[in-house]
N, C-alpha and C positions, 0 to 999 in steps of 0.2 A: 812794401816790403823795402825799395829803392829808397822811398823819401826817407825812412827811418836812417838808413845808412848816409844819406846824405846831410840829413840834420846832424847828424851825431859827428862826423867828418868838420863841419862848418862852427859845430860847438868846441871841439876839442883844438880846433887851428885858427879860431876868430881874425886875426890878424895876418896871416899868411897867404901873399900872393899867389897866384895860379903858378904852377910850375911849367906849364905850357901841353907839351904833345902828350896825350894818356894812348897810348895804342893799345893797349891789351884791354880787349871789351868780355865783361862778365855775360854769359849767354843765358843766363839764370833770373839776374835782376837788372843787368843791362848797365851797371857802374863800370866805369873805365879806371884804369890803374896804370901808373908810369913805367913800372916794373913787372917783369913775368911774375916775380917769384911771390911779391906781393898778392898779385893776382891767385896765384895757387894755393895760399893762406885762405886769401878770402872767399873762394870757392868751396874751402872745407865748412865755412858758416853756413851757407846757402844749402851745401848737401847733407849737412849734419855730421858728416865722417868725422872720426876720433881715432889717429891712427896711432898718437902717442899716449901710451898708458905707465902708470905710476906703478913700478914694481912692490912697491909697500901695500898701499890699499885697493890697487886696481883701478884707478879712477881713470877715464880717459878723456885727451883734450886734441882738439884741433890743428894746436900749433906747439911745436917745441918750447917755445919761448915759454907758453901758460904753464907746460909739465914742468919744467924748472922753476919758476915761480911757486908751484903747488908743492916740490919737492921740501922746499924749505918750510912749509909747514910742520913738517915729520921732524927736519934735521932741527930747526930753529935757528938757522943762520940769517942773519940780519947785517949783509956786506953794505949797505949802505947809510952813511950817517950824518948829521943833521951837523953842520961846522957851527953853530949857534950854540945850541945845550947839548949836544952829544947823543940825543936819542938816535938810534938805531934803527933800520926799516927792511925790510925782504927784497922791497923794489925802488928802483931809481924814482920811479915817479912818486910814490910816498913822500920820499925826500922831499922833492919838489913842492907838492902840495902842503905838506906840514911848515914848510917853511913860511908858507903863507900867515900861520896861526900867527910866527912872529913878527912879520912885516903887515898884517894886518890888510895883503894887497887881493883884492878881489876884481881879478878882468870880466867876469862873465856877469851878465846881468839881464834880468827878463824885462822882455820889451811889453811884458800884459801891466805890472805892479812895480815894475823898477828896482825889483829887490838882487841884491849882489852876492856870487860865490866865488868860494877859491877854487873850485873844480869845474868842469865842463860838465860832469858826470851828474854832482848837485844839481847845477842850473835844468838840467834835461829831466831830472827825477822832479824838481819842483815843479815844473810848467805843466805835469799832468795834475798838480792840483787845479790848476783853470780848467783842463779840458776833462779832467774826469776821467784819463783812460788808464785802465789796468789790461794789459793786453798777456798777462803771465795767467795760467790758471792751474790749478790743482786737479789730477785726473784722477784723485781720491775722493775729496767732499763738494769739486766745484768751486771751493773758494777764489778769485779772483786778485791778482796784486798788480802795482804799478812799475813794482821791479823785479827784475830775475832772481838778483838774491834772496829777494823776501820770499819767493815761492820755494827757493831752496832750502830756506831756514826753516819757512813751513811745515815743508813735506817729513822734516826729522820729527815733529810734533806725532807725526803718526808712524813712522819708523822707528823712534825713540834714539836714533845715533844721536851720538854725542862725541865727535871725531878729537876735538881736543881736548887736551887731558893737561890740567897743572902738574909741571915735576917737582913743585915742593907737597900739595896737602893730597893729591890724587884727583882731583876734583874735576869732572869731566864738563864739556859745554857744546853747544848746537853752535855757535858763532865764535871763529878765531879773535873776533874783535872783543868778544865779552871774556875769553882768557886773557887776553893781553891787559884787558881793565883788570880781572878778578886779581894777577899776580902784584898790581901794584898796593893790595893790601898785604902783601907780604912783603915787598921794597919800602912801602909810605912812599913811592913816588908820587908826584903832584904836578906833572910837566905845564900844566895850563894855568896862569899867571892873570889875574886882572889887572890892566894896567890904569884902572882907576884908583882901587882900593889896595893893591898887592896881593890880596888874599888868592890862595892858591886850589888846583882843583885836581883830582885826578882822570878825570875825562872830558874832553871839547863841548860836550853837550851840556855838562853842569856849569862850566864857566859861561856859556851863551845864556842857560837861563839866569843864573849869577847875573848876567850885566842888563838884564832886564829889571832890577831893583834900582839899579840907577839912572836907565831910561825913561824907565815905567810903559817901556815899549809892551803890549800886548797882542803878538800876530793872529793868536787862533778865535776866530770869529764863529760864533754860533748863528746858522743862518736860519734859526727860527725866531730867536727872543733877541740875535744883534749882541749881547753880551760876550766879552771879549776876556781869552786866558793869555797867559805868560807860557805856559805848556801845552802841548797836543793832548798829551794824557787829561789835563784836566777839562779840556773841551770834550772829550770822549766820555767824561763821568758825567760832566754836567748834561750832556745830549740825551742821557737818561733818565731825567727828569721829565723830558719831552716825550719820549717814546716808550717809559714804564719798563724798558730794559733791566732784568734782574739775572745777570748770569753767572752768578757765583750762589751756589746751592748747600746749605748743610747736609751731611751724609748723614746726620742723627737724626733731625728733626724736618728735616727738610724744607726748611724757610728757605726764603731767597732775597739776595740782595744786589744791589744795583754797583756797588764797591767790595773789592775784597779786604780792605781793611775793616770795613762793617761786618765781612764773615769771620774774621778772625777776632773782632772784639767781641761778637756774638757766643762765638765758642768758648771765649774767654770768661763769657758771665754766666755760664753755663756747664760749668764742668764736671757738676756731678751727676750721672746716668744712671737710669733705671734699667738693669741689664732683664727685666720681662719684658718691657711694654717699649725702651728706648727712647724714653721721656727724660728731658733734662732739664736741669735747675742750679739756680745759679748758688745756693746755699745747701750745705750737706743737711741742713735739718727741716728744708723742703722736701727733699728727697726721702728722709724718714717718715714725715708726714703722709707723702705721697705711696709708701711702701703698704702703710694700712688699708690701700683699697685690693691690694694682692695677699694679705694676711687675715688672722681672724682677729686682729687689735680694733680693727673699723668695726666688728660683730660686738666687741664689749662695749666700746661706746656708745654703740646705737643702743645697748640694751640700757645704758642708765636712762635715757628719754622715759623707757618704761616702768622701771624701778624709780624714777626721781633721784637716783644718787648722784652728788655731785663731791668727787673725791678731790677735786683741786681748790682749795681754799687760797684767797688773797691773804697775805700776809701784812697787809697796809688794812684794807677794811674788811676784814673776814668774810665776805663774798664768796661763796663758791660755783666751780663750774663743772659741767659734766666732762669736759675734755681739756687735755693742757692747751691746746690752741685758743682755747677761747682764754682761759685764764692769761695766756700772753698777750693775747690785743687788749683783754681789760686794764693790763698793768702798766700798760701805756699812757692811759688816763692818767695814770699819777703820775708817771716819770715823764710825760710830755714828748716821748720819743716819736717821731715821724720819719722812720726807715724808709719809707716811698717816694722819689722826688719824680716830679713831671720834668720831662727832659726839653718841652718847649715853655713854659711859664717860668720853671723851678719850680714851682708849689710843693710842698711835703705833706705828707699825709701819714696816718698809723695804720690804717691798712689797704692793702695793695688792691682790693677793692674799687677802693675811690679815685683811683688812679684812670679809670674809664669815662669815658664821654660821656655827659650827662645831656641828653638832647633833648629829654622832656622835660619842660617847665607847665610851672604850674602860672596860669592865668590870673590869676586873684593875685597873690605875693611875688610872683616871680623868680621864686626857689625853684632847682634845675634838679633833675631826677636820673639817674643810669635806666631803670626799668621805668616803663608805663603803668606798670601796676601799683611803685609805689606814688607815683602822681596821683591817682585815681584813689588811692586809700586817703592822701590828704586834700583832694576837692571833697569826700565825701565826709571826712570829720569836720571839713569848713564849712559844710552846706548844715550838718548834724548842729555845730556850735551856733552858727547865722539863726537856725531855725529855734534853737532852746534860748537864744536872746530877745529872740521876737516874741515867743511866749512869756519871757518873763518880763519885758516891756508891756505886753498889754495886759497881764495879771496886773502890774502896778499901778 
């Protein structure tokens, strides 16, 4: 614990010389202080004491200054202003850090990889990427985090708490920064400008990702295959190729996906749902066809096998069929329609079944089949034809 505070103190004041005597000693962690009031505040951290309470939401804090800052989340007060762009902030330290977006000052550097940061807290969080340290644990699900505020935000997933509300549309958020970003949808504000192409963005993270287009930098590396990415989220999605993880589940058909966008796409592809068995279909006609499983319509079609009745005639060639679906497939011979497309090679087919993999190959002619029985049938026919050919040649 002692090393944690010493490291943070060194990071926050990288160039400040030692102020001299530190007569006030913390009997819990051993840290020294120049003033008694600073020691008193520090002890609240070690003991966990939080004597300062918010009258609005009841949240408690170890220091009165922390309570003052917190109350501004309720009042919306932002008394500190950037003298360059005019943006307002609830804390003076936020103005200092914000100004560095204009000056591009990054006084804190990682002594492992050399990366620079405008804030000491960003450097400290970054260093945990190298160490893998995740000291903050959720007491509900056990998940660990490298940052305390990440744990705080995570816990709201369990509780459903969304304490930050938009006073324009009423939408609520887990995190105050998300509310700030959301408000820019209403105001149209884009305070982060690219100094290369002059394009503007509503968030600093969007600007950072945009700059990778100019620099070509891909700072996120896969430790399995060494592939690199501009965004950490892209790396996370990529890693699922190696792990096989599919965390997004369709609540209709129970199919799983590695990306949320794939789940969304899947749901759009199958918007027609059978309310009997829950199966989903991409077209209304497929649902109607499926319904016959649950109704007497299927029985009527089946009876055509016994009666030989074929009530669905083709108006092009006069051929008749026992079911409408067979007629539909047949008509595609005349129209050349191939509505089923392979998303791997782009080839199109007239029947959905033709999309299936064809792992069974004829060892005589090389033709492939989706079912082993089809290959055996062709092999048998070919063998019989070869026997007939030999017989004819002998008789000749």
